[in-house]
N, C-alpha and C positions, 0 to 999 in steps of 0.2 A: 625355373632356377630361382633359390632366394638365399638369404644372408639365413643366421643365425636368427632364433630366439620368435621380435615379432615379424621377421621377414618371412621365415616359413610359417607361422602361423597365420599369415596372409593367406596361405594358398591351400589353407584349409575348404575353403564354398567351394573352393576349382578342384581341390580332389574328392571332394562330394558328393558334387556334381557330376563328373565321370564315374565316381563308382557307381551312382544310379541309374547312370544311363549304358553301363559298361562301353565303355569310349576306354582307349588305349592311350594311357597318358604316363610319361617316368616323370616322375618328381625328383629335382634333385633339393638337398637343405646342407646349407651349412648348418654347425651346430657349437656348443661352446667345447673346449678343447674335453678328452676325455681325464687329462692327469689333473682337473679341477673339480672332476664328478661330485657333486654333493656336499660343494664348499661353498655355495654361492657364486660361482662363476659371472663373468658378465654373460648376459641374456643364457643363463641359465635352464632350459624346460625340458621335459623330457621329448623330445618330439617324435621320437618312435612310437611311444605310446599314444603320442594324438593321431599318427597318422593309420597304427595296427587297424581301428575298425572300419575304417574308411577307402581300404587296399585292397588290391588282391595279394599283393606282398609287400613286406616293408623291413628291411635290413639296416645294420649302423655298419659302417667300414670300421676296423680296429687294425690295420696291416695297409701303408700306401701300397705295398707289393700288390697289393688284390683287388685293389681298388678298377682294373680292366674285366675282372671275374664278374666283379656285381657289376658294373655297367652291360655288361652281355647279358647277366642271370634277368637286369631290371628286365631290357628292352625284349625277351624271351615272353618274361610273366607278362608285360601290359601286353603285348600284340599276339599271345593265346593261340601261336605258334604250335605251341603242344598237345593241341586239340581241346584244351579250356580255353573258357571267357576270355575276351577283352577283356580289358580294367585298368584303373590306375595302380602303380607302383609309388613306393618314397624309397630313397636311398640317405640315410645320415650319414653329412660327413663331420666330421670334428674336426673343429678348426688344427691343432696338433698334427693329426694326423695329414691334414690337405698340407700343409705346413712341412710334412715330414718330409723324407728322401727312402728312396727303395735302389739293393742291387740288384741292376738290370736284367742281370743273369739269372734272378730268382722271379721277376716278372714276365708272366705266360696272358698274353693277349688270344682270345679266344676267335675261332672266324666267327664272321656276321651272323644274325639271325637267321636260321634254316627256313625254307618253306615250309609254308605251314600243312600240320598234320590232321587230315580230313576224316574224321572217323564216320565209318558207316553203321545204319541203324542194324541193329539183328534182322536177320532175311525174314524170319518167319514174323516178328512184329511187323515188317512191310506188307506183307501177302493177309495178315489181319490188316490192316490198314487199308490196304487197296478193296478191300472185301466190302468194309463198310462201308466204303466211298461208294461202290457199284449198285449199294442198297439205299442208299438216300434216296428220297425226294426234292429237299431246299438247304443243298450241302451249299458252305460258304467258307472259304479261306481270310483269315486276318493274319497279315504281317505285319513282322516290327523290324526293328535298326538291325537284328541279329542279321535279314537276311544281306545287310551289307556289309555287315564286317565279313559273312561269309564268302561275298561276293555272288551270291546267287539270284539276281534280278533276272535273267537270263533263263533260266531252272524256273524261277517263279511263275514266270510270263507265256512258258512253253509250257507247263502242269493246267497252268487254268485255259490255254488255249485248248489242249489237247484235250481236255475234261469237258468244256463249257461250264466249267464252276466260276460265280462274281467272288473277286477279290477285293475286303477294305483292309486297310491299314492304320496300325496306329498311329499318332501325331509325329512320332521319330521314325516312321516308315515310312514315310509322301513320298512318293515318286518312286516306290521298289515296282508302282505299272505305271505307266502314263494316266493317268486319271482322265485321261478323254476316250480310253479305250473304251469297247461296249463291255467288259468283263469287268470295270470298274464304277460301280453307282455308289459315290460316294457319298454322296448327299438323301442315298437310303438306307444312310445307317441305320438309324431305331427298327425301320422294318428287318430290314436283314436280321439282325441282331436278335430280335423278338422271334421270328420265326423261323429258322434255322431251325434243321436236324440234325445237322452232321455242321459239325466246326473243325476246320484244319488248324490249327494257331500253329505260324511257323516264326522263330525266330524270337518271339514275344513273352510276356511275361502277364500271370495272370492279378495283374495288382489294380490300383484303383482305378486308372487310364479307362482299365477293360471291365470297370466294376465287380472285379474279381470272378467275372463270368459267374455273377452269381444269377439268381431267380427274378432280382429286380428289371434285371434287364434281358436278359438269354433265356432260350428255352429250355425250363427246366430237365426237358426230357431227350435235348439233343447230345447227341453222340460227340465226343469229344478226342481226337487223334492230337497229339501236342510231339513236335518236332522243335527239338533245343537241345544244343550243345551242352548245357548246363543238367544235371541230372535233378539236382536240388531244388532246377523249379518247375519237375515234371506233378507232384504234386499238392502243390500250394496252389488252395486257396479253393479249388472242382480238380477232381480226382479222372485225370484221362481213360476214356476204355480202351487206346492205344499210345504205347510212348514207346516214339521214336527218339532215341539221344544218339547223337550223332550233330553232324556240318552239315548246315541247312543245302548247301551246296548236292553235298552228295545225295543226302537224305532224299532232296524233290528228286534228282533224277533216279535216283531207285526205283520211285513209287511211280514216276513218267515210264518207265521201261515196260510196267504193266499194262500201261496202258496206250503206250506207243505214242506217235508226235501227231499220228491222222485226230483231225476232230470230232470226237462222240457225238453219236445220236441220244442224248441223256434222256432219261424220265422227267427231269430238271427245267425245260426247255420253258413251261411254260411259269415257273417260278423263276427265271430270267427274267423274263419279259417282264413280272409285275413287278420286279427292284428297277427297273428300266426306267419303267414309264412314270412308278414313282419319282426316281430321281430325277426328269427331265419336267415334270409338274413343278418341285421343287426349285429346280431352277430356275425355270421362268418365275417363280415370286419369288426369288432372290433375284432374279437382273430384276424386275422392275422395283424393289425395292433399295437395290444397292445405284437407281437411274436418278433418284430424288436432287432437288437442284436447290432443298432448303440448303438456308444461313440460320445459323452458323452450322455447318458442313458433317452432313450426319456421318461417320466412320463406313462406313457400310461405300458409301459413295467415295469415299477415299478408298478400300480396298478397290473399286471398283477401278480407279484411275493408275492405282498399284498395278492389278491384274492385266490391265489392257496396253500398260507403259511396258510391263516385263516381257522379254525375249523370251523363247522355249525354253532356255539352255539357262536362264537367269540364277543365279543364288539368291532366293528370300530369305533373310533373318526376319521374325518376329520377338517381338519384348513387350511385356506389358499384362497388362490385363484384358481391358474391355474390347484393346484391340485385338489383342492375341485370339481371343474367342473372334471376334469379326473375322477377322484374317483367316483362321481356321475354317470357320463354315463358307468360306466366298472366294477365296485364289487355290486354286488348281497350283498340282506339281505336276509337272512332264517327265520330269528326265531322274534318274538316283545320282542322291548326292549331293540334289541342291535345293533342297531344304530346312534349317534351324531353326532349334526354337528352346525355350526356357526346359523343358524334358519332362522328368518326369520328377526330379525335385526339384520347380517349378520355380529357380533362383533368377529371381528378375535383376535385373543391368548385366546380363551378357549378350545384349545384343549388340551394343556397336564393338563390344572385341571380337566377339562370333564374326562380325562381317571384316575386321581387318582384317584375321587371320584367316578368313576364306578367299578375303583379296587376293593375300599375299600366297597361300595357297595355289591360285586360280586365278593369273594375274589379267588372263584376258578376258575374265568371266564379267558375265555385268553382274555385280554385288549390290542389292538395294535391301539395307534394315529399315525394318516398317515398329516402329517405338511407339510406345507410351510416353507424353511427356515426365511423368514419376521414374518406371523404367528407365528411361533416359539422360535423370539428373545421377543414379546411380554411379553412373561410369563414364560421364561427359566429357571428363578430361582427355579420353581416351581421342577425343578430335587432336589433344596436339600431336600426339605418337602417326596419329593419319596425317598429318601434316608435314610432321620434320622427316617421314619417308614419303611423304607422296600418293599414296597410299588411296585410289580416287575410290570410293564407294559413294553410294548416294543414300544416306539417312532424311527416312521420313517419318515427322515427329505428329501422331496424332494430339495434339495439343488441347486437353478439352478441361482442362482446370486442378487437376487432380488427383487423385487415388480413386480409380474407379468411376462408376457415376453416380449421378449426385441426384438424383430424381426428389427428393424429400429433401435435402439442400442442410440436414441436420447432424454429419456425420462428422464428429470430433476428430478433427486432424487429417480431414481429406482434403481442403480446399489448399491449392498451391501456388496459386494467379496462375496467368497466362504468361512468363517468362520469355523472351524475346532469346530464344536459343539461337535462331538465324543469326543475331547480332555476337552472342560468343562467338558462334561459325568462323565468321568474317575477322573479329579481335584475334585468333588463330590462325589465320592466313587461309580459312576453308573458304568456299562458296556460299555463300547464305540468299535464304529469301522465306517469304513472310507471305502466308495464303490467306485468304479470310472465303474468297468466292470459289465454288468447286469447278465452274468453267478454266479457273486459270490453273489447274493443279498441272494439266497435263505440260503447259508450258514452261513449269515452273520446273519440272521433270528434265523438259530436254534440253534447257538453259543448264538446269546441275551437272547433268553428262556432260555437256557437249563444254565445262570451264576447266575439265581435264583435276579438277583437285578433289578432293574429299569434301562432300556437298548435305549440307542440311534442306530439308524444303520443310519449314515449320508451319503444320496448318493447323489453325484454330477450328474444334469439334466441337458438337454439342454437345456436354458435359453431362446433360441431363438422358443420353442413349445407352442402353443398356443392354447387352449381352445377353440371353437365353444360354444357358449348357448344364448340364448334368454336375451337381454340388458334389465340388470332391471330396468335402467333409463326412459325405452319408453314407460312411460305411458300413454302417450297418440294415442300411435299408436296399 
């Protein structure tokens, strides 16, 4: 919710982030009175026009009696219960409407949001998809956050186990299958993408996160089975060989019915072994790199300490640049809906707010936010929110002194200094600790958790440590 004018325009980045992530969100904005539109009223701006391009649905209320109707419609549209993708919606509420009155006899209160309509795919297309999978020699499942919104994690794992097909996820889909599962060789990602001959893409888009499924990263001869509730995503960037338009939970069950739930003895057993071997080799190398005792602390060592401290069901939120990449490469997720990050839109500053929201939603869960120092600064005063409401999250900051790594020392505007965010936390009534030695991180995490307060563990890290990743700006390669 937000007040009119700048209050509502402050919602724009959050709404746009939700739109990029297909995340259900209801945004309500007050606005200047309808009666003075076009006359330069207080905080007058066309908020509806601003919100329409970044929402699934946006409307304005002109009659107080219809507010319940519009609210019900907003929740239906946001949650995707009618078989559409979920996403953000916006409802504009002018001041003279909010302060108006209505005859109770004219007000209708709709029933609560009904159960989700779960569309099934065309059975003929399902037959074709199953036949294509059976002919594969190196099949691969790629799952995204649509699996969560469809509540399809159980079906995904059953399908993978019944067919012995390995599963990789997008960053937003982490935890859709436990990442210590024998069919989750997440460290062998590059090899799997490059060599797979049949891609089963479930609940995600062929956007830059997956290099648009382009030949620069994927086998150009690979056949594609695309499962998505949104038909508009079917032919974006790479045309599928089979399009399965429907709810991921239902469609995965349809395909599973073809194979049964008993594991196959497929032709791709050697492929699974090769990916597993590659995954294990990379894990050994990563573990060596993560075990460094160097001072300043290497970000990978910080990731190791967070990984080893976090419980299997912990909620991990990661936000930043170097630390985001290092965390993605080194910290697994074992449980659905326990990993949050800045997402497709790349919105920095979401870490602490996401952590606060996660703890409110799951008060009994261990919630850890792993932040870069730059990204933390963008929303640092949410510590005050956490303190006022006693929201006991643990925020771990990779304090590398600025934006990104600085191996050359000549990036204009990069340097932020080594701010004592731990002291800021104490001033706001939170627990705060400053760490320079890697051996001290674990004890600091223990004390932060035991404090029962919102806590900041501020760890000075190597400002020259630069993570390697696929450049997101390489759109044409």
